[in-house]
N, CA, C, O and the ligand as a Tripos MOL2 file, in Angstrom:
@<TRIPOS>MOLECULE
protein
  265   263    67     0     0
PROTEIN
NO_CHARGES

@<TRIPOS>ATOM
      1 N         -18.8690   13.3700    5.0330 N.3       1 MET1
      2 CA        -18.1390   12.2380    4.7150 C.3       1 MET1
      3 C         -17.1610   12.4650    3.5060 C.2       1 MET1
      4 O         -17.4870   12.2470    2.3390 O.2       1 MET1
      5 N         -16.0060   12.8960    3.8770 N.am      2 SER2
      6 CA        -14.9730   13.2640    2.8510 C.3       2 SER2
      7 C         -13.9170   12.3180    2.7350 C.2       2 SER2
      8 O         -13.3010   11.9740    3.7440 O.2       2 SER2
      9 N         -13.6360   11.8530    1.5940 N.am      3 ASP3
     10 CA        -12.6300   10.8490    1.3000 C.3       3 ASP3
     11 C         -11.2410   11.5300    1.4260 C.2       3 ASP3
     12 O         -10.2230   10.8830    1.6710 O.2       3 ASP3
     13 N         -11.2590   12.8900    1.2410 N.am      4 ASN4
     14 CA         -9.9570   13.6010    1.3570 C.3       4 ASN4
     15 C          -9.2740   13.5890    2.6890 C.2       4 ASN4
     16 O          -8.0790   13.8420    2.8400 O.2       4 ASN4
     17 N         -10.1250   13.2720    3.6600 N.am      5 GLU5
     18 CA         -9.6180   13.3170    5.0730 C.3       5 GLU5
     19 C          -8.8440   11.9680    5.3550 C.2       5 GLU5
     20 O          -8.1450   11.8630    6.3620 O.2       5 GLU5
     21 N          -8.9710   11.0230    4.5190 N.am      6 ARG6
     22 CA         -8.4030    9.7800    4.8420 C.3       6 ARG6
     23 C          -6.9640    9.6650    4.8200 C.2       6 ARG6
     24 O          -6.3640   10.1470    3.8590 O.2       6 ARG6
     25 N          -6.3290    9.0940    5.7480 N.am      7 THR7
     26 CA         -4.7850    9.0760    5.7970 C.3       7 THR7
     27 C          -4.2930    7.6480    5.5560 C.2       7 THR7
     28 O          -4.8030    6.6450    6.0560 O.2       7 THR7
     29 N          -3.2250    7.6750    4.7200 N.am      8 VAL8
     30 CA         -2.4970    6.4130    4.4600 C.3       8 VAL8
     31 C          -1.2910    6.3320    5.3740 C.2       8 VAL8
     32 O          -0.5100    7.2810    5.4480 O.2       8 VAL8
     33 N          -1.1340    5.2970    6.0240 N.am      9 GLN9
     34 CA          0.0670    5.0940    6.9950 C.3       9 GLN9
     35 C           0.7060    3.8880    6.6650 C.2       9 GLN9
     36 O           0.1040    2.8460    6.4050 O.2       9 GLN9
     37 N           2.0820    4.0480    6.6780 N.am     10 TYR10
     38 CA          2.9010    2.8280    6.5000 C.3      10 TYR10
     39 C           4.2350    2.9970    7.1770 C.2      10 TYR10
     40 O           4.6170    4.1180    7.5130 O.2      10 TYR10
     41 N           4.9060    1.9870    7.3740 N.am     11 THR11
     42 CA          6.2340    2.0340    7.9780 C.3      11 THR11
     43 C           7.2870    1.8630    6.8560 C.2      11 THR11
     44 O           7.1410    0.9310    6.0650 O.2      11 THR11
     45 N           8.2060    2.6000    6.7550 N.am     12 CYS12
     46 CA          9.1860    2.5670    5.7040 C.3      12 CYS12
     47 C          10.0270    1.2440    5.8420 C.2      12 CYS12
     48 O          10.4790    0.9120    6.9380 O.2      12 CYS12
     49 N          10.2100    0.5570    4.7970 N.am     13 LEU13
     50 CA         10.9920   -0.7430    4.8880 C.3      13 LEU13
     51 C          12.4050   -0.5890    5.0710 C.2      13 LEU13
     52 O          13.0980   -1.5060    5.5120 O.2      13 LEU13
     53 N          12.9160    0.6680    4.7120 N.am     14 LYS14
     54 CA         14.3890    0.8800    4.7940 C.3      14 LYS14
     55 C          14.7060    1.4680    6.1000 C.2      14 LYS14
     56 O          15.5730    0.9390    6.7960 O.2      14 LYS14
     57 N          14.1230    2.4440    6.4690 N.am     15 CYS15
     58 CA         14.5490    3.2600    7.7730 C.3      15 CYS15
     59 C          13.5910    2.9590    8.9390 C.2      15 CYS15
     60 O          13.9870    3.1350   10.0910 O.2      15 CYS15
     61 N          12.3760    2.5230    8.6940 N.am     16 GLY16
     62 CA         11.4540    2.2190    9.7930 C.3      16 GLY16
     63 C          10.6950    3.4340   10.2070 C.2      16 GLY16
     64 O          10.0080    3.3990   11.2280 O.2      16 GLY16
     65 N          10.7870    4.5680    9.4270 N.am     17 TYR17
     66 CA         10.0920    5.7490    9.7270 C.3      17 TYR17
     67 C           8.5960    5.5550    9.4620 C.2      17 TYR17
     68 O           8.2180    4.9340    8.4690 O.2      17 TYR17
     69 N           7.7760    6.0670   10.3170 N.am     18 LYS18
     70 CA          6.3070    5.8790   10.1260 C.3      18 LYS18
     71 C           5.7890    7.0550    9.3450 C.2      18 LYS18
     72 O           5.6910    8.1850    9.8240 O.2      18 LYS18
     73 N           5.4650    6.7240    8.1170 N.am     19 ASN19
     74 CA          4.9110    7.7500    7.1540 C.3      19 ASN19
     75 C           3.4020    7.8610    7.2690 C.2      19 ASN19
     76 O           2.6810    6.8780    7.4390 O.2      19 ASN19
     77 N           2.9670    9.0870    7.1690 N.am     20 SER20
     78 CA          1.5850    9.3920    7.2650 C.3      20 SER20
     79 C           1.1690   10.3010    6.0750 C.2      20 SER20
     80 O           1.7200   11.3960    5.9650 O.2      20 SER20
     81 N           0.3260    9.9520    5.2720 N.am     21 TRP21
     82 CA          0.0480   10.8110    4.1350 C.3      21 TRP21
     83 C          -1.4750   10.9250    3.9790 C.2      21 TRP21
     84 O          -2.2300    9.9540    4.0390 O.2      21 TRP21
     85 N          -1.8710   12.2230    3.7690 N.am     22 THR22
     86 CA         -3.3110   12.4110    3.5400 C.3      22 THR22
     87 C          -3.4930   12.1720    2.0360 C.2      22 THR22
     88 O          -2.5130   12.1220    1.2930 O.2      22 THR22
     89 N          -4.7130   12.0290    1.5990 N.am     23 ARG23
     90 CA         -4.8840   11.8300    0.1950 C.3      23 ARG23
     91 C          -4.5410   13.1790   -0.6090 C.2      23 ARG23
     92 O          -4.0130   13.1340   -1.7200 O.2      23 ARG23
     93 N          -4.8340   14.2200   -0.0550 N.am     24 ASP24
     94 CA         -4.3880   15.4660   -0.7400 C.3      24 ASP24
     95 C          -2.9030   15.5090   -0.9680 C.2      24 ASP24
     96 O          -2.4560   15.8640   -2.0590 O.2      24 ASP24
     97 N          -2.0920   15.1400    0.0780 N.am     25 GLU25
     98 CA         -0.6880   15.0790   -0.0670 C.3      25 GLU25
     99 C          -0.1780   14.1300   -1.1540 C.2      25 GLU25
    100 O           0.7670   14.3930   -1.8970 O.2      25 GLU25
    101 N          -0.8910   13.0050   -1.1740 N.am     26 ILE26
    102 CA         -0.4750   11.9640   -2.1790 C.3      26 ILE26
    103 C          -0.7390   12.5620   -3.5500 C.2      26 ILE26
    104 O           0.1040   12.4670   -4.4420 O.2      26 ILE26
    105 N          -1.8650   13.1610   -3.7180 N.am     27 LEU27
    106 CA         -2.1920   13.7810   -5.0460 C.3      27 LEU27
    107 C          -1.2510   14.8290   -5.4860 C.2      27 LEU27
    108 O          -1.0070   15.0200   -6.6780 O.2      27 LEU27
    109 N          -0.7080   15.5260   -4.5020 N.am     28 GLN28
    110 CA          0.1230   16.7470   -4.8340 C.3      28 GLN28
    111 C           1.5890   16.3600   -4.8880 C.2      28 GLN28
    112 O           2.3100   16.9350   -5.7030 O.2      28 GLN28
    113 N           2.0990   15.4020   -4.0610 N.am     29 ARG29
    114 CA          3.4520   15.1240   -4.0050 C.3      29 ARG29
    115 C           3.8350   13.7010   -4.5040 C.2      29 ARG29
    116 O           5.0120   13.4160   -4.7210 O.2      29 ARG29
    117 N           2.9200   12.9010   -4.6650 N.am     30 GLY30
    118 CA          3.1640   11.5690   -5.0990 C.3      30 GLY30
    119 C           3.3690   11.5600   -6.6600 C.2      30 GLY30
    120 O           3.0350   12.4970   -7.3860 O.2      30 GLY30
    121 N           3.9200   10.4670   -7.0640 N.am     31 GLN31
    122 CA          4.2410   10.4430   -8.4260 C.3      31 GLN31
    123 C           3.3880    9.2670   -9.0390 C.2      31 GLN31
    124 O           3.5590    8.1160   -8.6390 O.2      31 GLN31
    125 N           2.5280    9.5550   -9.9520 N.am     32 GLU32
    126 CA          1.6080    8.4800  -10.5310 C.3      32 GLU32
    127 C           2.5840    7.4420  -11.2540 C.2      32 GLU32
    128 O           3.4680    7.7890  -12.0370 O.2      32 GLU32
    129 N           2.3460    6.3060  -10.9370 N.am     33 VAL33
    130 CA          3.1980    5.3580  -11.6600 C.3      33 VAL33
    131 C           2.3660    4.3920  -12.5660 C.2      33 VAL33
    132 O           2.7670    4.0650  -13.6830 O.2      33 VAL33
    133 N           1.2610    3.9800  -12.0650 N.am     34 ILE34
    134 CA          0.4540    2.9840  -12.8420 C.3      34 ILE34
    135 C          -1.0130    3.1830  -12.6160 C.2      34 ILE34
    136 O          -1.4650    3.4300  -11.4980 O.2      34 ILE34
    137 N          -1.7340    3.0730  -13.6710 N.am     35 TYR35
    138 CA         -3.1900    3.2200  -13.6100 C.3      35 TYR35
    139 C          -3.6460    1.7870  -13.6520 C.2      35 TYR35
    140 O          -3.3990    1.0130  -14.5770 O.2      35 TYR35
    141 N          -4.3640    1.4900  -12.5190 N.am     36 ARG36
    142 CA         -4.8470    0.0690  -12.4450 C.3      36 ARG36
    143 C          -6.3920   -0.0050  -12.6010 C.2      36 ARG36
    144 O          -7.1380    0.1620  -11.6370 O.2      36 ARG36
    145 N          -6.8370   -0.2630  -13.8550 N.am     37 GLY37
    146 CA         -8.2810   -0.1540  -14.0680 C.3      37 GLY37
    147 C          -8.6970    1.2870  -14.0990 C.2      37 GLY37
    148 O          -7.8590    2.1840  -14.1900 O.2      37 GLY37
    149 N          -9.9760    1.5130  -14.0250 N.am     38 GLU38
    150 CA        -10.5310    2.8380  -14.0790 C.3      38 GLU38
    151 C         -10.4340    3.6200  -12.7870 C.2      38 GLU38
    152 O         -10.3320    4.8460  -12.7570 O.2      38 GLU38
    153 N         -10.4700    2.8640  -11.7570 N.am     39 ASN39
    154 CA        -10.8420    3.4210  -10.4240 C.3      39 ASN39
    155 C          -9.5720    3.4880   -9.4790 C.2      39 ASN39
    156 O          -9.6210    4.0150   -8.3680 O.2      39 ASN39
    157 N          -8.5580    2.9740   -9.9510 N.am     40 GLU40
    158 CA         -7.3830    2.9750   -9.0080 C.3      40 GLU40
    159 C          -6.1260    3.4630   -9.6650 C.2      40 GLU40
    160 O          -5.8820    3.1580  -10.8320 O.2      40 GLU40
    161 N          -5.2850    4.2490   -8.9180 N.am     41 VAL41
    162 CA         -4.0010    4.7130   -9.3210 C.3      41 VAL41
    163 C          -2.9750    4.3220   -8.3960 C.2      41 VAL41
    164 O          -3.2090    4.3970   -7.1900 O.2      41 VAL41
    165 N          -1.7760    3.8810   -8.8540 N.am     42 ILE42
    166 CA         -0.6900    3.5440   -7.9820 C.3      42 ILE42
    167 C           0.2170    4.8370   -7.9850 C.2      42 ILE42
    168 O           0.6400    5.4030   -8.9920 O.2      42 ILE42
    169 N           0.4400    5.2060   -6.6450 N.am     43 TYR43
    170 CA          1.4410    6.4460   -6.5000 C.3      43 TYR43
    171 C           2.6520    5.9430   -5.8630 C.2      43 TYR43
    172 O           2.6310    5.1270   -4.9420 O.2      43 TYR43
    173 N           3.7230    6.4500   -6.3760 N.am     44 SER44
    174 CA          5.0010    6.2280   -5.7670 C.3      44 SER44
    175 C           5.3970    7.3850   -4.7680 C.2      44 SER44
    176 O           5.5950    8.5230   -5.1940 O.2      44 SER44
    177 N           5.5020    7.0840   -3.5010 N.am     45 LEU45
    178 CA          5.7630    8.0520   -2.4890 C.3      45 LEU45
    179 C           7.1180    7.9330   -1.8040 C.2      45 LEU45
    180 O           7.5420    6.8590   -1.3790 O.2      45 LEU45
    181 N           7.7520    9.0430   -1.7180 N.am     46 ARG46
    182 CA          9.0140    9.0590   -1.1460 C.3      46 ARG46
    183 C           8.9410    9.1650    0.3620 C.2      46 ARG46
    184 O           8.1660    9.9640    0.8880 O.2      46 ARG46
    185 N           9.7520    8.3570    1.0820 N.am     47 CYS47
    186 CA          9.7970    8.3490    2.5260 C.3      47 CYS47
    187 C           9.9890    9.7550    3.0180 C.2      47 CYS47
    188 O          10.7740   10.5330    2.4750 O.2      47 CYS47
    189 N           9.2030   10.0780    4.1280 N.am     48 LYS48
    190 CA          9.0850   11.5350    4.6650 C.3      48 LYS48
    191 C          10.2190   11.6600    5.8020 C.2      48 LYS48
    192 O          10.3430   12.7390    6.3810 O.2      48 LYS48
    193 N          10.9930   10.6410    6.1070 N.am     49 ASN49
    194 CA         11.9010   10.7530    7.0800 C.3      49 ASN49
    195 C          12.7770   12.0930    7.0120 C.2      49 ASN49
    196 O          13.4690   12.3180    6.0190 O.2      49 ASN49
    197 N          12.7300   12.9240    8.0350 N.am     50 PRO50
    198 CA         13.3590   14.1770    7.9280 C.3      50 PRO50
    199 C          14.9620   14.0450    7.8660 C.2      50 PRO50
    200 O          15.6840   14.9570    7.4620 O.2      50 PRO50
    201 N          15.3770   12.9370    8.2650 N.am     51 LYS51
    202 CA         16.9020   12.6990    8.2400 C.3      51 LYS51
    203 C          17.3090   12.3660    6.7340 C.2      51 LYS51
    204 O          18.4850   12.3480    6.3730 O.2      51 LYS51
    205 N          16.3600   12.1340    5.9850 N.am     52 GLY52
    206 CA         16.6160   11.8620    4.5600 C.3      52 GLY52
    207 C          16.5530   10.3520    4.3290 C.2      52 GLY52
    208 O          17.2080    9.5850    5.0340 O.2      52 GLY52
    209 N          15.7670    9.9330    3.3450 N.am     53 CYS53
    210 CA         15.6560    8.5130    3.0600 C.3      53 CYS53
    211 C          15.0690    8.5080    1.6040 C.2      53 CYS53
    212 O          14.0810    9.1640    1.2770 O.2      53 CYS53
    213 N          15.7540    7.7330    0.8090 N.am     54 ASP54
    214 CA         15.2990    7.7030   -0.5230 C.3      54 ASP54
    215 C          14.4220    6.5910   -0.9210 C.2      54 ASP54
    216 O          14.1160    6.4230   -2.1020 O.2      54 ASP54
    217 N          14.0010    5.8150    0.0410 N.am     55 GLN55
    218 CA         13.0870    4.7120   -0.2180 C.3      55 GLN55
    219 C          11.7740    5.1940   -0.7630 C.2      55 GLN55
    220 O          11.3120    6.2650   -0.3690 O.2      55 GLN55
    221 N          11.1490    4.4530   -1.6530 N.am     56 ARG56
    222 CA          9.8370    4.8600   -2.1950 C.3      56 ARG56
    223 C           8.9320    3.7590   -1.9590 C.2      56 ARG56
    224 O           9.3810    2.6130   -1.9280 O.2      56 ARG56
    225 N           7.6040    4.0080   -1.7770 N.am     57 MET57
    226 CA          6.6510    3.0950   -1.3370 C.3      57 MET57
    227 C           5.5010    3.2590   -2.4500 C.2      57 MET57
    228 O           5.1780    4.3780   -2.8490 O.2      57 MET57
    229 N           4.9470    2.1700   -2.8930 N.am     58 ARG58
    230 CA          3.8340    2.2130   -3.8360 C.3      58 ARG58
    231 C           2.5980    2.0870   -3.1110 C.2      58 ARG58
    232 O           2.3970    1.1310   -2.3610 O.2      58 ARG58
    233 N           1.7040    3.0700   -3.3110 N.am     59 ILE59
    234 CA          0.4040    3.0860   -2.6240 C.3      59 ILE59
    235 C          -0.7590    3.1970   -3.6740 C.2      59 ILE59
    236 O          -0.7390    4.0610   -4.5510 O.2      59 ILE59
    237 N          -1.6890    2.3580   -3.5540 N.am     60 ALA60
    238 CA         -2.8320    2.4430   -4.4270 C.3      60 ALA60
    239 C          -3.8930    3.3330   -3.8070 C.2      60 ALA60
    240 O          -4.2590    3.1770   -2.6420 O.2      60 ALA60
    241 N          -4.3500    4.2130   -4.5630 N.am     61 ILE61
    242 CA         -5.5930    4.9910   -3.9930 C.3      61 ILE61
    243 C          -6.6540    5.0730   -5.1020 C.2      61 ILE61
    244 O          -6.3730    4.9740   -6.2970 O.2      61 ILE61
    245 N          -7.8850    5.2590   -4.6240 N.am     62 ALA62
    246 CA         -8.9020    5.2430   -5.5370 C.3      62 ALA62
    247 C          -9.0170    6.6770   -6.2060 C.2      62 ALA62
    248 O          -8.8150    7.7500   -5.6370 O.2      62 ALA62
    249 N          -9.3640    6.4910   -7.4570 N.am     63 ARG63
    250 CA         -9.4590    7.8510   -8.1630 C.3      63 ARG63
    251 C         -10.6600    8.6160   -7.7580 C.2      63 ARG63
    252 O         -11.6770    7.9980   -7.4420 O.2      63 ARG63
    253 N         -10.6290    9.8890   -7.7420 N.am     64 GLN64
    254 CA        -11.8170   10.7100   -7.4030 C.3      64 GLN64
    255 C         -12.8750   10.6100   -8.5580 C.2      64 GLN64
    256 O         -12.5670   10.7200   -9.7440 O.2      64 GLN64
    257 N         -14.0310   10.4130   -8.1460 N.am     65 GLU65
    258 CA        -15.1300   10.5590   -9.1340 C.3      65 GLU65
    259 C         -15.5800   11.9000   -9.4670 C.2      65 GLU65
    260 O         -15.7080   12.7420   -8.5780 O.2      65 GLU65
    261 N         -15.8320   12.1610  -10.7090 N.am     66 HIS66
    262 CA        -16.3940   13.4660  -11.0630 C.3      66 HIS66
    263 C         -17.6250   13.2560  -11.8470 C.2      66 HIS66
    264 O         -18.2690   14.2220  -12.2550 O.2      66 HIS66
    265 ZN         12.5960    5.7150    4.9190 Zn       67 ZN67
@<TRIPOS>BOND
     1     1     2 1
     2     2     3 1
     3     3     4 2
     4     3     5 am
     5     5     6 1
     6     6     7 1
     7     7     8 2
     8     7     9 am
     9     9    10 1
    10    10    11 1
    11    11    12 2
    12    11    13 am
    13    13    14 1
    14    14    15 1
    15    15    16 2
    16    15    17 am
    17    17    18 1
    18    18    19 1
    19    19    20 2
    20    19    21 am
    21    21    22 1
    22    22    23 1
    23    23    24 2
    24    23    25 am
    25    25    26 1
    26    26    27 1
    27    27    28 2
    28    27    29 am
    29    29    30 1
    30    30    31 1
    31    31    32 2
    32    31    33 am
    33    33    34 1
    34    34    35 1
    35    35    36 2
    36    35    37 am
    37    37    38 1
    38    38    39 1
    39    39    40 2
    40    39    41 am
    41    41    42 1
    42    42    43 1
    43    43    44 2
    44    43    45 am
    45    45    46 1
    46    46    47 1
    47    47    48 2
    48    47    49 am
    49    49    50 1
    50    50    51 1
    51    51    52 2
    52    51    53 am
    53    53    54 1
    54    54    55 1
    55    55    56 2
    56    55    57 am
    57    57    58 1
    58    58    59 1
    59    59    60 2
    60    59    61 am
    61    61    62 1
    62    62    63 1
    63    63    64 2
    64    63    65 am
    65    65    66 1
    66    66    67 1
    67    67    68 2
    68    67    69 am
    69    69    70 1
    70    70    71 1
    71    71    72 2
    72    71    73 am
    73    73    74 1
    74    74    75 1
    75    75    76 2
    76    75    77 am
    77    77    78 1
    78    78    79 1
    79    79    80 2
    80    79    81 am
    81    81    82 1
    82    82    83 1
    83    83    84 2
    84    83    85 am
    85    85    86 1
    86    86    87 1
    87    87    88 2
    88    87    89 am
    89    89    90 1
    90    90    91 1
    91    91    92 2
    92    91    93 am
    93    93    94 1
    94    94    95 1
    95    95    96 2
    96    95    97 am
    97    97    98 1
    98    98    99 1
    99    99   100 2
   100    99   101 am
   101   101   102 1
   102   102   103 1
   103   103   104 2
   104   103   105 am
   105   105   106 1
   106   106   107 1
   107   107   108 2
   108   107   109 am
   109   109   110 1
   110   110   111 1
   111   111   112 2
   112   111   113 am
   113   113   114 1
   114   114   115 1
   115   115   116 2
   116   115   117 am
   117   117   118 1
   118   118   119 1
   119   119   120 2
   120   119   121 am
   121   121   122 1
   122   122   123 1
   123   123   124 2
   124   123   125 am
   125   125   126 1
   126   126   127 1
   127   127   128 2
   128   127   129 am
   129   129   130 1
   130   130   131 1
   131   131   132 2
   132   131   133 am
   133   133   134 1
   134   134   135 1
   135   135   136 2
   136   135   137 am
   137   137   138 1
   138   138   139 1
   139   139   140 2
   140   139   141 am
   141   141   142 1
   142   142   143 1
   143   143   144 2
   144   143   145 am
   145   145   146 1
   146   146   147 1
   147   147   148 2
   148   147   149 am
   149   149   150 1
   150   150   151 1
   151   151   152 2
   152   151   153 am
   153   153   154 1
   154   154   155 1
   155   155   156 2
   156   155   157 am
   157   157   158 1
   158   158   159 1
   159   159   160 2
   160   159   161 am
   161   161   162 1
   162   162   163 1
   163   163   164 2
   164   163   165 am
   165   165   166 1
   166   166   167 1
   167   167   168 2
   168   167   169 am
   169   169   170 1
   170   170   171 1
   171   171   172 2
   172   171   173 am
   173   173   174 1
   174   174   175 1
   175   175   176 2
   176   175   177 am
   177   177   178 1
   178   178   179 1
   179   179   180 2
   180   179   181 am
   181   181   182 1
   182   182   183 1
   183   183   184 2
   184   183   185 am
   185   185   186 1
   186   186   187 1
   187   187   188 2
   188   187   189 am
   189   189   190 1
   190   190   191 1
   191   191   192 2
   192   191   193 am
   193   193   194 1
   194   194   195 1
   195   195   196 2
   196   195   197 am
   197   197   198 1
   198   198   199 1
   199   199   200 2
   200   199   201 am
   201   201   202 1
   202   202   203 1
   203   203   204 2
   204   203   205 am
   205   205   206 1
   206   206   207 1
   207   207   208 2
   208   207   209 am
   209   209   210 1
   210   210   211 1
   211   211   212 2
   212   211   213 am
   213   213   214 1
   214   214   215 1
   215   215   216 2
   216   215   217 am
   217   217   218 1
   218   218   219 1
   219   219   220 2
   220   219   221 am
   221   221   222 1
   222   222   223 1
   223   223   224 2
   224   223   225 am
   225   225   226 1
   226   226   227 1
   227   227   228 2
   228   227   229 am
   229   229   230 1
   230   230   231 1
   231   231   232 2
   232   231   233 am
   233   233   234 1
   234   234   235 1
   235   235   236 2
   236   235   237 am
   237   237   238 1
   238   238   239 1
   239   239   240 2
   240   239   241 am
   241   241   242 1
   242   242   243 1
   243   243   244 2
   244   243   245 am
   245   245   246 1
   246   246   247 1
   247   247   248 2
   248   247   249 am
   249   249   250 1
   250   250   251 1
   251   251   252 2
   252   251   253 am
   253   253   254 1
   254   254   255 1
   255   255   256 2
   256   255   257 am
   257   257   258 1
   258   258   259 1
   259   259   260 2
   260   259   261 am
   261   261   262 1
   262   262   263 1
   263   263   264 2
@<TRIPOS>SUBSTRUCTURE
     1 MET1         2 RESIDUE 1 A MET
     2 SER2         6 RESIDUE 1 A SER
     3 ASP3        10 RESIDUE 1 A ASP
     4 ASN4        14 RESIDUE 1 A ASN
     5 GLU5        18 RESIDUE 1 A GLU
     6 ARG6        22 RESIDUE 1 A ARG
     7 THR7        26 RESIDUE 1 A THR
     8 VAL8        30 RESIDUE 1 A VAL
     9 GLN9        34 RESIDUE 1 A GLN
    10 TYR10       38 RESIDUE 1 A TYR
    11 THR11       42 RESIDUE 1 A THR
    12 CYS12       46 RESIDUE 1 A CYS
    13 LEU13       50 RESIDUE 1 A LEU
    14 LYS14       54 RESIDUE 1 A LYS
    15 CYS15       58 RESIDUE 1 A CYS
    16 GLY16       62 RESIDUE 1 A GLY
    17 TYR17       66 RESIDUE 1 A TYR
    18 LYS18       70 RESIDUE 1 A LYS
    19 ASN19       74 RESIDUE 1 A ASN
    20 SER20       78 RESIDUE 1 A SER
    21 TRP21       82 RESIDUE 1 A TRP
    22 THR22       86 RESIDUE 1 A THR
    23 ARG23       90 RESIDUE 1 A ARG
    24 ASP24       94 RESIDUE 1 A ASP
    25 GLU25       98 RESIDUE 1 A GLU
    26 ILE26      102 RESIDUE 1 A ILE
    27 LEU27      106 RESIDUE 1 A LEU
    28 GLN28      110 RESIDUE 1 A GLN
    29 ARG29      114 RESIDUE 1 A ARG
    30 GLY30      118 RESIDUE 1 A GLY
    31 GLN31      122 RESIDUE 1 A GLN
    32 GLU32      126 RESIDUE 1 A GLU
    33 VAL33      130 RESIDUE 1 A VAL
    34 ILE34      134 RESIDUE 1 A ILE
    35 TYR35      138 RESIDUE 1 A TYR
    36 ARG36      142 RESIDUE 1 A ARG
    37 GLY37      146 RESIDUE 1 A GLY
    38 GLU38      150 RESIDUE 1 A GLU
    39 ASN39      154 RESIDUE 1 A ASN
    40 GLU40      158 RESIDUE 1 A GLU
    41 VAL41      162 RESIDUE 1 A VAL
    42 ILE42      166 RESIDUE 1 A ILE
    43 TYR43      170 RESIDUE 1 A TYR
    44 SER44      174 RESIDUE 1 A SER
    45 LEU45      178 RESIDUE 1 A LEU
    46 ARG46      182 RESIDUE 1 A ARG
    47 CYS47      186 RESIDUE 1 A CYS
    48 LYS48      190 RESIDUE 1 A LYS
    49 ASN49      194 RESIDUE 1 A ASN
    50 PRO50      198 RESIDUE 1 A PRO
    51 LYS51      202 RESIDUE 1 A LYS
    52 GLY52      206 RESIDUE 1 A GLY
    53 CYS53      210 RESIDUE 1 A CYS
    54 ASP54      214 RESIDUE 1 A ASP
    55 GLN55      218 RESIDUE 1 A GLN
    56 ARG56      222 RESIDUE 1 A ARG
    57 MET57      226 RESIDUE 1 A MET
    58 ARG58      230 RESIDUE 1 A ARG
    59 ILE59      234 RESIDUE 1 A ILE
    60 ALA60      238 RESIDUE 1 A ALA
    61 ILE61      242 RESIDUE 1 A ILE
    62 ALA62      246 RESIDUE 1 A ALA
    63 ARG63      250 RESIDUE 1 A ARG
    64 GLN64      254 RESIDUE 1 A GLN
    65 GLU65      258 RESIDUE 1 A GLU
    66 HIS66      262 RESIDUE 1 A HIS
    67 ZN67       265 GROUP 0 **** ****
């Protein structure tokens, strides 16, 4: 049971592209914007549309426990 396998999916509000992010991708490529409490971080993710899109989406993910 690995949380790392979980995928976040959303549709870009600007171009309609369906984005799919694994947790690892979010940690590597996302930009941390807000810490919400001890267990959650908001990441700002840029749309993956290969044609180019500058829309960003904010996604909350749980912090990894160590
Ligand atoms: Zn987009």
